[in-house]
N, CA, C and O atoms as CSV, one atom per row, in Angstrom:
chain,resi,resn,atom,element,x,y,z
A,1,MET,N,N,98.268,53.744,87.477
A,1,MET,CA,C,97.073,54.538,86.783
A,1,MET,C,C,96.852,55.418,88.478
A,1,MET,O,O,96.671,56.634,88.534
A,2,VAL,N,N,96.914,54.561,89.673
A,2,VAL,CA,C,97.093,55.543,90.900
A,2,VAL,C,C,97.730,56.568,91.093
A,2,VAL,O,O,97.249,57.549,91.660
A,3,ARG,N,N,98.939,56.496,90.640
A,3,ARG,CA,C,100.259,57.201,91.007
A,3,ARG,C,C,100.051,58.311,90.237
A,3,ARG,O,O,100.178,59.445,90.700
A,4,HIS,N,N,99.665,58.033,88.822
A,4,HIS,CA,C,99.394,58.877,87.538
A,4,HIS,C,C,98.029,60.112,88.461
A,4,HIS,O,O,98.277,61.298,88.677
A,5,PHE,N,N,96.977,59.569,88.766
A,5,PHE,CA,C,95.581,60.550,89.351
A,5,PHE,C,C,96.372,61.255,90.728
A,5,PHE,O,O,95.987,62.335,91.176
A,6,VAL,N,N,97.525,60.492,91.329
A,6,VAL,CA,C,97.815,61.607,92.467
A,6,VAL,C,C,98.732,62.729,92.235
A,6,VAL,O,O,98.836,63.812,92.810
A,7,PHE,N,N,99.510,62.093,91.037
A,7,PHE,CA,C,100.370,63.434,90.533
A,7,PHE,C,C,99.539,64.357,89.857
A,7,PHE,O,O,99.876,65.541,89.872
A,8,ALA,N,N,98.588,64.037,89.312
A,8,ALA,CA,C,97.746,65.076,88.436
A,8,ALA,C,C,96.831,66.000,89.607
A,8,ALA,O,O,96.595,67.199,89.464
A,9,THR,N,N,96.453,65.307,90.590
A,9,THR,CA,C,95.616,66.044,91.548
A,9,THR,C,C,96.429,66.802,92.307
A,9,THR,O,O,95.911,67.848,92.698
A,10,LEU,N,N,98.141,66.497,92.815
A,10,LEU,CA,C,98.943,67.474,93.043
A,10,LEU,C,C,99.134,68.500,92.556
A,10,LEU,O,O,98.923,69.565,93.136
A,11,ALA,N,N,99.677,68.365,91.117
A,11,ALA,CA,C,99.966,69.298,90.046
A,11,ALA,C,C,98.925,70.282,89.941
A,11,ALA,O,O,99.269,71.425,89.641
A,12,VAL,N,N,97.500,69.989,90.172
A,12,VAL,CA,C,96.515,70.899,89.990
A,12,VAL,C,C,96.553,72.008,91.288
A,12,VAL,O,O,96.566,73.238,91.222
A,13,SER,N,N,96.563,71.169,92.434
A,13,SER,CA,C,96.575,71.829,93.465
A,13,SER,C,C,97.501,72.874,93.517
A,13,SER,O,O,97.121,73.970,93.929
A,14,LEU,N,N,98.773,72.688,93.127
A,14,LEU,CA,C,99.976,73.428,93.589
A,14,LEU,C,C,99.774,74.392,92.499
A,14,LEU,O,O,100.492,75.372,92.698
A,15,SER,N,N,99.025,74.509,91.341
A,15,SER,CA,C,99.020,75.179,90.450
A,15,SER,C,C,97.945,76.257,90.624
A,15,SER,O,O,97.869,77.297,89.970
A,16,GLY,N,N,96.933,75.758,91.836
A,16,GLY,CA,C,95.788,76.500,92.161
A,16,GLY,C,C,96.558,77.584,93.351
A,16,GLY,O,O,96.266,78.711,93.753
A,17,THR,N,N,97.347,76.903,93.576
A,17,THR,CA,C,97.825,78.170,94.633
A,17,THR,C,C,99.043,78.924,94.448
A,17,THR,O,O,99.312,79.913,95.130
A,18,ALA,N,N,99.786,78.465,93.528
A,18,ALA,CA,C,100.659,79.592,93.006
A,18,ALA,C,C,100.399,80.543,92.631
A,18,ALA,O,O,101.300,81.375,92.735
A,19,GLY,N,N,99.282,80.953,92.086
A,19,GLY,CA,C,98.920,81.921,91.200
A,19,GLY,C,C,98.632,82.920,92.712
A,19,GLY,O,O,98.736,84.146,92.667
A,20,HIS,N,N,98.355,82.359,93.687
A,20,HIS,CA,C,97.951,83.349,94.802
A,20,HIS,C,C,99.216,84.648,95.582
A,20,HIS,O,O,99.088,85.774,96.062
A,21,ALA,N,N,100.398,83.695,95.346
A,21,ALA,CA,C,101.595,84.250,96.174
A,21,ALA,C,C,101.716,85.690,95.427
A,21,ALA,O,O,101.647,86.016,94.242
A,22,GLN,N,N,101.923,86.394,96.608
A,22,GLN,CA,C,102.382,87.861,96.187
A,22,GLN,C,C,103.890,88.204,96.238
A,22,GLN,O,O,104.618,87.526,96.962
A,23,SER,N,N,104.422,89.279,95.468
A,23,SER,CA,C,105.550,89.575,95.546
A,23,SER,C,C,105.963,89.908,97.549
A,23,SER,O,O,105.077,90.159,98.366
A,24,ALA,N,N,107.276,89.823,97.853
A,24,ALA,CA,C,107.614,90.042,99.210
A,24,ALA,C,C,106.771,91.703,99.633
A,24,ALA,O,O,106.595,92.620,98.831
A,25,LEU,N,N,106.444,91.693,100.821
A,25,LEU,CA,C,105.810,92.930,101.160
A,25,LEU,C,C,106.675,93.707,102.286
A,25,LEU,O,O,106.611,93.143,103.378
A,26,SER,N,N,107.424,94.806,102.263
A,26,SER,CA,C,108.185,95.418,103.287
A,26,SER,C,C,107.391,96.187,103.969
A,26,SER,O,O,106.560,96.994,103.552
A,27,VAL,N,N,107.771,95.816,105.391
A,27,VAL,CA,C,107.364,97.132,106.424
A,27,VAL,C,C,107.964,97.348,107.156
A,27,VAL,O,O,108.729,96.411,107.385
A,28,ALA,N,N,108.138,98.390,107.936
A,28,ALA,CA,C,108.979,98.993,108.584
A,28,ALA,C,C,108.859,98.542,109.864
A,28,ALA,O,O,107.783,97.957,109.985
A,29,VAL,N,N,109.694,98.563,111.193
A,29,VAL,CA,C,109.070,98.062,112.393
A,29,VAL,C,C,108.290,98.938,113.215
A,29,VAL,O,O,108.825,100.030,113.405
A,30,ASP,N,N,107.012,98.740,113.833
A,30,ASP,CA,C,106.032,99.666,114.337
A,30,ASP,C,C,105.425,100.698,113.186
A,30,ASP,O,O,105.120,101.849,113.497
A,31,GLN,N,N,105.309,100.309,112.139
A,31,GLN,CA,C,104.432,100.811,110.842
A,31,GLN,C,C,103.524,99.521,110.426
A,31,GLN,O,O,103.699,98.339,110.723
A,32,ALA,N,N,102.611,100.060,109.731
A,32,ALA,CA,C,101.412,99.580,109.070
A,32,ALA,C,C,101.523,99.349,107.883
A,32,ALA,O,O,102.002,100.340,107.332
A,33,GLN,N,N,101.215,98.074,106.787
A,33,GLN,CA,C,100.772,98.187,105.556
A,33,GLN,C,C,99.402,98.222,105.235
A,33,GLN,O,O,98.804,97.747,106.201
A,34,ARG,N,N,98.580,98.564,104.315
A,34,ARG,CA,C,97.326,98.114,104.384
A,34,ARG,C,C,97.364,97.132,103.142
A,34,ARG,O,O,97.957,97.342,102.084
A,35,VAL,N,N,96.660,96.086,103.460
A,35,VAL,CA,C,96.275,94.675,101.889
A,35,VAL,C,C,94.991,94.790,101.890
A,35,VAL,O,O,94.292,94.720,102.901
A,36,GLN,N,N,94.430,95.052,100.282
A,36,GLN,CA,C,93.480,94.665,100.240
A,36,GLN,C,C,93.422,93.568,99.313
A,36,GLN,O,O,94.053,93.432,98.265
A,37,LEU,N,N,92.468,92.708,99.910
A,37,LEU,CA,C,92.258,90.999,99.503
A,37,LEU,C,C,91.223,91.017,98.247
A,37,LEU,O,O,90.258,91.779,98.197
A,38,ARG,N,N,91.502,90.230,97.411
A,38,ARG,CA,C,90.956,89.819,96.204
A,38,ARG,C,C,89.494,89.059,96.591
A,38,ARG,O,O,88.543,89.094,95.811
A,39,GLY,N,N,89.456,88.576,97.504
A,39,GLY,CA,C,88.186,87.979,98.313
A,39,GLY,C,C,87.987,87.875,99.781
A,39,GLY,O,O,88.974,87.792,100.512
A,40,PRO,N,N,86.968,87.873,100.191
A,40,PRO,CA,C,86.744,87.480,101.613
A,40,PRO,C,C,87.644,86.388,102.493
A,40,PRO,O,O,87.484,85.209,102.177
A,41,ALA,N,N,88.529,86.670,103.513
A,41,ALA,CA,C,88.988,86.175,104.335
A,41,ALA,C,C,88.484,85.738,105.432
A,41,ALA,O,O,88.031,86.494,106.291
A,42,ALA,N,N,88.513,83.972,105.571
A,42,ALA,CA,C,87.639,83.534,107.035
A,42,ALA,C,C,89.194,83.430,107.986
A,42,ALA,O,O,89.190,83.754,109.174
A,43,SER,N,N,90.161,83.063,107.461
A,43,SER,CA,C,91.146,82.983,108.264
A,43,SER,C,C,92.669,83.706,108.162
A,43,SER,O,O,93.197,83.828,107.056
A,44,VAL,N,N,93.035,83.962,108.834
A,44,VAL,CA,C,94.617,84.469,108.977
A,44,VAL,C,C,95.678,84.277,109.134
A,44,VAL,O,O,95.789,84.907,110.186
A,45,ILE,N,N,96.797,83.838,108.919
A,45,ILE,CA,C,97.905,83.040,109.701
A,45,ILE,C,C,98.859,83.879,109.099
A,45,ILE,O,O,98.998,84.252,107.935
A,46,VAL,N,N,99.784,84.200,110.616
A,46,VAL,CA,C,100.917,84.851,110.531
A,46,VAL,C,C,102.252,83.758,110.865
A,46,VAL,O,O,102.269,83.256,111.989
A,47,GLY,N,N,103.109,83.480,110.107
A,47,GLY,CA,C,104.097,82.448,110.335
A,47,GLY,C,C,104.977,82.717,111.514
A,47,GLY,O,O,105.301,81.781,112.245
A,48,ASN,N,N,105.425,84.058,111.769
A,48,ASN,CA,C,105.969,84.114,113.103
A,48,ASN,C,C,105.340,85.585,113.746
A,48,ASN,O,O,105.546,86.685,113.234
A,49,PRO,N,N,104.762,85.414,114.629
A,49,PRO,CA,C,103.977,86.903,115.448
A,49,PRO,C,C,104.692,87.424,115.677
A,49,PRO,O,O,104.435,88.585,115.361
A,50,GLN,N,N,105.971,87.306,116.268
A,50,GLN,CA,C,107.309,87.985,116.889
A,50,GLN,C,C,107.838,89.088,115.729
A,50,GLN,O,O,108.607,90.025,115.945
A,51,ILE,N,N,107.286,88.766,114.579
A,51,ILE,CA,C,107.955,89.699,113.302
A,51,ILE,C,C,106.676,90.298,112.923
A,51,ILE,O,O,107.138,91.439,112.881
A,52,ALA,N,N,105.734,90.427,112.684
A,52,ALA,CA,C,104.472,90.763,112.213
A,52,ALA,C,C,103.337,90.576,112.704
A,52,ALA,O,O,103.186,89.385,112.974
A,53,ASP,N,N,102.377,91.260,112.972
A,53,ASP,CA,C,100.923,91.183,113.478
A,53,ASP,C,C,99.970,91.693,112.343
A,53,ASP,O,O,100.230,92.548,111.497
A,54,VAL,N,N,98.910,91.046,112.493
A,54,VAL,CA,C,97.431,91.484,111.177
A,54,VAL,C,C,96.529,91.834,112.146
A,54,VAL,O,O,96.352,91.279,113.230
A,55,THR,N,N,95.855,92.986,111.594
A,55,THR,CA,C,94.685,93.473,112.422
A,55,THR,C,C,93.762,93.196,110.905
A,55,THR,O,O,94.027,93.761,109.844
A,56,VAL,N,N,92.981,92.499,111.045
A,56,VAL,CA,C,91.496,92.134,110.576
A,56,VAL,C,C,90.482,93.550,110.427
A,56,VAL,O,O,89.752,93.787,111.389
A,57,VAL,N,N,90.442,94.319,109.445
A,57,VAL,CA,C,89.537,95.527,109.448
A,57,VAL,C,C,87.865,95.101,109.161
A,57,VAL,O,O,86.878,95.525,109.764
A,58,ASP,N,N,87.924,94.164,108.081
A,58,ASP,CA,C,87.042,93.690,107.517
A,58,ASP,C,C,87.355,92.392,106.635
A,58,ASP,O,O,88.522,92.035,106.476
A,59,ALA,N,N,86.429,91.788,106.141
A,59,ALA,CA,C,86.843,90.248,105.601
A,59,ALA,C,C,87.557,90.733,104.235
A,59,ALA,O,O,88.303,89.829,103.858
A,60,ASN,N,N,87.598,92.022,103.220
A,60,ASN,CA,C,88.419,92.161,102.647
A,60,ASN,C,C,89.542,93.132,103.065
A,60,ASN,O,O,89.968,93.888,102.192
A,61,THR,N,N,89.960,93.182,104.050
A,61,THR,CA,C,91.241,94.360,104.484
A,61,THR,C,C,91.833,94.147,105.375
A,61,THR,O,O,91.223,93.947,106.426
A,62,LEU,N,N,93.149,94.099,105.357
A,62,LEU,CA,C,94.123,93.643,106.302
A,62,LEU,C,C,95.025,94.815,106.722
A,62,LEU,O,O,95.194,95.637,105.822
A,63,PHE,N,N,95.667,95.089,107.933
A,63,PHE,CA,C,96.716,95.741,107.982
A,63,PHE,C,C,97.749,94.940,108.617
A,63,PHE,O,O,97.558,94.251,109.619
A,64,ILE,N,N,99.022,95.076,107.900
A,64,ILE,CA,C,99.798,94.089,108.345
A,64,ILE,C,C,101.159,95.234,108.981
A,64,ILE,O,O,101.661,96.132,108.306
A,65,THR,N,N,101.622,94.808,110.759
A,65,THR,CA,C,102.223,95.698,111.210
A,65,THR,C,C,103.676,94.778,111.486
A,65,THR,O,O,103.596,93.557,111.628
A,66,GLY,N,N,104.999,95.495,111.545
A,66,GLY,CA,C,105.847,95.020,111.872
A,66,GLY,C,C,106.050,95.187,113.166
A,66,GLY,O,O,105.475,96.165,113.644
A,67,LYS,N,N,106.638,94.593,113.833
A,67,LYS,CA,C,106.780,93.925,115.340
A,67,LYS,C,C,108.194,93.962,115.555
A,67,LYS,O,O,108.640,94.844,116.289
A,68,GLY,N,N,108.969,93.127,115.016
A,68,GLY,CA,C,110.447,92.913,114.937
A,68,GLY,C,C,110.821,92.585,113.462
A,68,GLY,O,O,110.100,92.162,112.558
A,69,TYR,N,N,112.115,92.889,113.467
A,69,TYR,CA,C,113.331,92.758,112.325
A,69,TYR,C,C,113.257,91.153,112.097
A,69,TYR,O,O,113.567,90.259,112.884
A,70,GLY,N,N,112.752,91.065,110.780
A,70,GLY,CA,C,112.925,89.553,109.938
A,70,GLY,C,C,112.116,89.337,109.075
A,70,GLY,O,O,111.600,90.283,108.479
A,71,VAL,N,N,111.830,88.175,108.813
A,71,VAL,CA,C,111.101,87.638,107.605
A,71,VAL,C,C,110.066,86.803,108.119
A,71,VAL,O,O,110.357,86.092,109.081
A,72,THR,N,N,108.914,86.759,107.657
A,72,THR,CA,C,107.725,85.911,107.931
A,72,THR,C,C,107.008,85.675,106.290
A,72,THR,O,O,107.460,85.957,105.180
A,73,GLU,N,N,105.630,84.997,106.737
A,73,GLU,CA,C,104.889,85.015,106.117
A,73,GLU,C,C,103.383,85.041,106.606
A,73,GLU,O,O,102.961,84.375,107.552
A,74,VAL,N,N,102.612,85.930,105.806
A,74,VAL,CA,C,101.251,85.727,105.881
A,74,VAL,C,C,100.285,85.346,105.162
A,74,VAL,O,O,100.589,85.917,104.115
A,75,VAL,N,N,99.263,84.758,104.926
A,75,VAL,CA,C,98.246,83.933,104.581
A,75,VAL,C,C,97.034,83.912,105.132
A,75,VAL,O,O,96.765,83.398,106.217
A,76,ALA,N,N,96.089,84.607,104.214
A,76,ALA,CA,C,95.024,84.579,104.408
A,76,ALA,C,C,93.956,83.484,103.469
A,76,ALA,O,O,94.350,83.330,102.313
A,77,VAL,N,N,93.048,82.946,103.727
A,77,VAL,CA,C,92.356,82.001,102.947
A,77,VAL,C,C,90.603,82.048,103.544
A,77,VAL,O,O,90.237,82.232,104.705
A,78,ASP,N,N,89.846,81.843,102.471
A,78,ASP,CA,C,88.711,82.050,102.174
A,78,ASP,C,C,87.692,80.641,103.186
A,78,ASP,O,O,88.297,79.660,103.618
A,79,PRO,N,N,86.485,80.778,103.358
A,79,PRO,CA,C,85.698,80.077,104.296
A,79,PRO,C,C,86.091,78.498,103.908
A,79,PRO,O,O,86.311,77.583,104.703
A,80,VAL,N,N,86.111,78.459,102.617
A,80,VAL,CA,C,86.589,77.103,101.811
A,80,VAL,C,C,87.926,76.251,102.229
A,80,VAL,O,O,88.053,75.030,102.310
A,81,GLY,N,N,88.868,77.276,102.463
A,81,GLY,CA,C,89.982,77.076,102.613
A,81,GLY,C,C,91.124,77.327,101.487
A,81,GLY,O,O,92.295,76.949,101.495
A,82,ARG,N,N,90.403,78.102,100.493
A,82,ARG,CA,C,91.614,78.704,99.198
A,82,ARG,C,C,92.273,79.664,99.725
A,82,ARG,O,O,91.829,80.334,100.658
A,83,THR,N,N,93.538,79.863,99.127
A,83,THR,CA,C,94.075,81.236,99.454
A,83,THR,C,C,93.719,82.164,99.032
A,83,THR,O,O,93.362,81.873,97.891
A,84,VAL,N,N,93.492,83.618,99.269
A,84,VAL,CA,C,93.119,84.717,99.031
A,84,VAL,C,C,94.751,85.741,98.686
A,84,VAL,O,O,95.145,86.476,97.781
A,85,PHE,N,N,95.157,85.361,99.666
A,85,PHE,CA,C,96.188,86.242,99.602
A,85,PHE,C,C,97.720,85.539,100.372
A,85,PHE,O,O,97.531,85.108,101.509
A,86,GLN,N,N,98.624,85.458,100.029
A,86,GLN,CA,C,99.840,84.786,100.216
A,86,GLN,C,C,100.929,85.638,100.285
A,86,GLN,O,O,101.023,85.991,99.109
A,87,SER,N,N,101.732,86.147,100.834
A,87,SER,CA,C,103.066,87.066,100.774
A,87,SER,C,C,104.228,86.943,101.870
A,87,SER,O,O,103.937,86.671,103.035
A,88,GLN,N,N,105.462,87.135,101.494
A,88,GLN,CA,C,106.504,86.859,102.343
A,88,GLN,C,C,106.300,88.662,102.977
A,88,GLN,O,O,106.023,89.666,102.320
A,89,VAL,N,N,106.528,88.542,104.269
A,89,VAL,CA,C,106.685,89.671,104.742
A,89,VAL,C,C,108.143,90.332,105.372
A,89,VAL,O,O,108.429,89.837,106.462
A,90,VAL,N,N,108.951,91.192,104.957
A,90,VAL,CA,C,109.801,91.769,105.180
A,90,VAL,C,C,109.978,93.179,106.128
A,90,VAL,O,O,110.037,94.397,105.957
A,91,VAL,N,N,110.020,92.267,107.157
A,91,VAL,CA,C,110.217,93.289,108.526
A,91,VAL,C,C,111.685,94.592,108.496
A,91,VAL,O,O,112.716,94.043,108.884
A,92,THR,N,N,111.816,95.504,108.272
A,92,THR,CA,C,113.004,96.632,108.209
A,92,THR,C,C,113.157,97.582,109.181
A,92,THR,O,O,112.157,97.626,109.898
A,93,ALA,N,N,113.800,98.169,109.415
A,93,ALA,CA,C,113.969,99.558,110.118
A,93,ALA,C,C,113.423,100.822,109.455
A,93,ALA,O,O,113.298,101.909,110.020
A,94,GLY,N,N,113.129,100.558,108.255
A,94,GLY,CA,C,112.592,101.587,107.782
A,94,GLY,C,C,113.423,102.779,106.768
A,94,GLY,O,O,113.995,102.474,105.721
A,95,ASN,N,N,113.369,103.785,107.174
A,95,ASN,CA,C,114.278,104.536,106.126
A,95,ASN,C,C,114.711,105.486,107.345
A,95,ASN,O,O,115.378,106.457,106.986
A,96,GLY,N,N,114.379,105.355,109.127
A,96,GLY,CA,C,115.332,105.740,109.924
A,96,GLY,C,C,115.046,107.194,110.400
A,96,GLY,O,O,115.474,107.634,111.467
A,97,VAL,N,N,114.179,108.005,109.397
A,97,VAL,CA,C,113.628,108.901,109.992
A,97,VAL,C,C,112.909,109.066,111.251
A,97,VAL,O,O,112.015,108.297,111.603
A,98,GLY,N,N,113.317,110.110,111.955
A,98,GLY,CA,C,112.928,109.950,113.280
A,98,GLY,C,C,113.545,109.398,114.212
A,98,GLY,O,O,113.399,109.818,115.360
A,99,ALA,N,N,114.493,108.181,113.892
A,99,ALA,CA,C,114.714,107.037,115.324
A,99,ALA,C,C,116.096,107.562,115.284
A,99,ALA,O,O,116.484,108.334,114.406
A,100,VAL,N,N,116.813,107.137,116.231
A,100,VAL,CA,C,118.134,106.995,116.707
A,100,VAL,C,C,118.300,106.231,117.807
A,100,VAL,O,O,117.587,106.389,118.797
A,101,ARG,N,N,119.413,105.178,117.736
A,101,ARG,CA,C,119.897,104.193,118.181
A,101,ARG,C,C,120.965,104.551,119.064
A,101,ARG,O,O,122.016,104.635,118.429
A,102,VAL,N,N,121.109,104.808,120.356
A,102,VAL,CA,C,122.349,105.097,121.377
A,102,VAL,C,C,122.734,103.791,122.029
A,102,VAL,O,O,122.083,102.908,122.587
A,103,TRP,N,N,124.221,103.999,121.727
A,103,TRP,CA,C,124.569,102.657,122.253
A,103,TRP,C,C,125.861,102.822,123.336
A,103,TRP,O,O,126.879,103.426,123.000
A,104,ARG,N,N,125.703,102.233,124.630
A,104,ARG,CA,C,126.181,102.694,125.786
A,104,ARG,C,C,127.096,101.215,126.199
A,104,ARG,O,O,126.703,100.649,127.219
A,105,GLY,N,N,128.100,100.676,125.571
A,105,GLY,CA,C,128.703,99.308,125.309
A,105,GLY,C,C,127.856,98.599,124.593
A,105,GLY,O,O,127.497,98.876,123.449
A,106,ALA,N,N,127.362,97.259,125.527
A,106,ALA,CA,C,126.915,96.513,124.967
A,106,ALA,C,C,125.349,96.706,125.050
A,106,ALA,O,O,124.590,95.763,124.829
A,107,GLN,N,N,124.841,98.134,125.422
A,107,GLN,CA,C,123.110,98.509,125.651
A,107,GLN,C,C,123.150,99.309,124.914
A,107,GLN,O,O,123.993,100.182,124.705
A,108,ALA,N,N,121.819,98.968,124.249
A,108,ALA,CA,C,121.186,99.670,122.951
A,108,ALA,C,C,119.976,100.324,123.575
A,108,ALA,O,O,119.266,99.745,124.397
A,109,THR,N,N,119.723,101.858,123.041
A,109,THR,CA,C,118.432,102.452,123.565
A,109,THR,C,C,117.899,102.743,122.189
A,109,THR,O,O,118.640,103.137,121.288
A,110,GLU,N,N,116.439,102.521,122.011
A,110,GLU,CA,C,115.822,103.483,120.771
A,110,GLU,C,C,115.419,104.620,121.435
A,110,GLU,O,O,115.050,104.654,122.609
A,111,MET,N,N,115.509,105.792,120.478
A,111,MET,CA,C,115.079,106.689,120.622
A,111,MET,C,C,114.334,107.270,119.660
A,111,MET,O,O,114.733,107.251,118.496
A,112,ALA,N,N,113.068,107.908,120.031
A,112,ALA,CA,C,112.404,108.732,118.488
A,112,ALA,C,C,112.679,110.288,119.043
A,112,ALA,O,O,112.780,110.706,120.197
A,113,CYS,N,N,112.745,110.842,118.003
A,113,CYS,CA,C,113.425,112.054,117.798
A,113,CYS,C,C,111.924,112.876,117.018
A,113,CYS,O,O,111.022,112.383,116.342
A,114,ALA,N,N,112.155,114.214,117.445
A,114,ALA,CA,C,111.133,114.994,116.483
A,114,ALA,C,C,112.200,116.449,116.716
A,114,ALA,O,O,113.280,116.380,116.131
A,115,SER,N,N,111.954,117.582,117.444
A,115,SER,CA,C,112.724,118.254,117.649
A,115,SER,C,C,113.614,118.355,119.053
A,115,SER,O,O,114.185,119.409,119.330
A,116,SER,N,N,113.681,117.370,119.784
A,116,SER,CA,C,114.257,116.586,121.101
A,116,SER,C,C,114.048,115.361,120.732
A,116,SER,O,O,113.260,115.045,119.840
A,117,CYS,N,N,114.921,114.374,121.563
A,117,CYS,CA,C,115.051,112.838,121.508
A,117,CYS,C,C,114.246,112.354,122.845
A,117,CYS,O,O,114.455,112.875,123.941
A,118,SER,N,N,113.602,111.635,122.705
A,118,SER,CA,C,112.959,110.631,123.998
A,118,SER,C,C,113.284,109.379,123.623
A,118,SER,O,O,113.514,109.032,122.465
A,119,PRO,N,N,113.315,108.451,124.921
A,119,PRO,CA,C,113.185,107.047,124.587
A,119,PRO,C,C,112.373,106.746,124.193
A,119,PRO,O,O,111.361,107.190,124.734
A,120,SER,N,N,112.155,105.741,122.922
A,120,SER,CA,C,110.922,105.283,122.610
A,120,SER,C,C,110.352,103.747,123.333
A,120,SER,O,O,111.146,102.993,123.894
A,121,VAL,N,N,109.112,103.487,123.237
A,121,VAL,CA,C,108.590,102.441,123.965
A,121,VAL,C,C,109.437,100.989,123.632
A,121,VAL,O,O,109.360,100.015,124.382
A,122,ARG,N,N,110.121,101.007,122.589
A,122,ARG,CA,C,110.754,99.907,122.186
A,122,ARG,C,C,111.817,99.546,123.295
A,122,ARG,O,O,112.068,98.395,123.651
A,123,GLY,N,N,112.524,100.922,123.892
A,123,GLY,CA,C,113.169,100.991,125.211
A,123,GLY,C,C,114.555,100.373,124.690
A,123,GLY,O,O,114.984,100.600,123.558
A,124,SER,N,N,115.247,99.523,125.686
A,124,SER,CA,C,116.812,99.318,125.324
A,124,SER,C,C,116.828,97.765,125.407
A,124,SER,O,O,116.113,97.049,126.109
A,125,SER,N,N,117.691,97.449,124.634
A,125,SER,CA,C,118.428,96.202,123.996
A,125,SER,C,C,119.690,95.403,124.725
A,125,SER,O,O,120.670,96.146,124.775
A,126,GLY,N,N,119.863,94.482,125.132
A,126,GLY,CA,C,121.170,93.901,125.479
A,126,GLY,C,C,121.280,93.504,126.866
A,126,GLY,O,O,120.182,93.622,127.409
A,127,PRO,N,N,122.180,93.079,127.656
A,127,PRO,CA,C,122.375,92.907,129.273
A,127,PRO,C,C,121.957,94.163,129.924
A,127,PRO,O,O,122.037,95.264,129.381
A,128,GLU,N,N,121.517,93.953,131.090
A,128,GLU,CA,C,121.053,94.877,132.005
A,128,GLU,C,C,122.482,95.243,132.719
A,128,GLU,O,O,123.376,94.565,133.225
A,129,PRO,N,N,122.221,96.919,132.477
A,129,PRO,CA,C,123.771,97.304,133.335
A,129,PRO,C,C,124.258,96.919,134.669
A,129,PRO,O,O,123.459,97.256,135.543
A,130,ALA,N,N,124.961,96.518,134.965
A,130,ALA,CA,C,125.422,96.555,136.111
A,130,ALA,C,C,125.213,96.935,137.302
A,130,ALA,O,O,125.299,96.205,138.289
A,131,SER,N,N,124.821,98.519,137.298
A,131,SER,CA,C,124.046,98.755,138.136
A,131,SER,C,C,122.665,98.235,138.930
A,131,SER,O,O,122.310,98.398,140.098
A,132,ALA,N,N,121.966,97.464,137.681
A,132,ALA,CA,C,120.731,97.159,137.880
A,132,ALA,C,C,120.286,95.798,138.041
A,132,ALA,O,O,119.107,95.443,138.045
A,133,THR,N,N,121.454,94.938,138.195
A,133,THR,CA,C,121.390,93.539,138.820
A,133,THR,C,C,121.781,93.673,140.150
A,133,THR,O,O,122.676,94.467,140.438
A,134,THR,N,N,121.086,92.829,141.208
A,134,THR,CA,C,121.187,92.531,142.239
A,134,THR,C,C,121.427,90.973,142.426
A,134,THR,O,O,121.004,90.089,141.682
A,135,THR,N,N,122.212,90.815,143.605
A,135,THR,CA,C,122.508,89.374,144.318
A,135,THR,C,C,121.982,89.372,145.551
A,135,THR,O,O,121.776,90.376,146.232
A,136,PRO,N,N,121.721,88.058,145.904
A,136,PRO,CA,C,120.504,87.419,146.708
A,136,PRO,C,C,121.501,87.681,148.103
A,136,PRO,O,O,121.096,87.361,149.220
């Protein structure tokens, strides 16, 4: 009898949250997507804050910003703890318009380009160049 009650409770709670799952949301790195919630959120949880960040504009509006390449999840719950938004967030390079990556050996430099190109605030990745290393 207790086993049936626990199973029924679990089934009801799982079916209650399954309807809140959204399809994957694609965001380009350094870009933001607006999300309008179905109800007011009291808390917002980001699975991996190195991949995405959330700015809460008001109780019903979020902006999800891509910070680093990868996949994470964003969940918003109301004051009682019910899920009002849940989505996988995929952060990609976007369409590449206005961005160039220059490679020099293992060193990559992100460039922002319009009529000319300049290093972006994302800077460089990879090991430091030999000229920048110092020995004690």
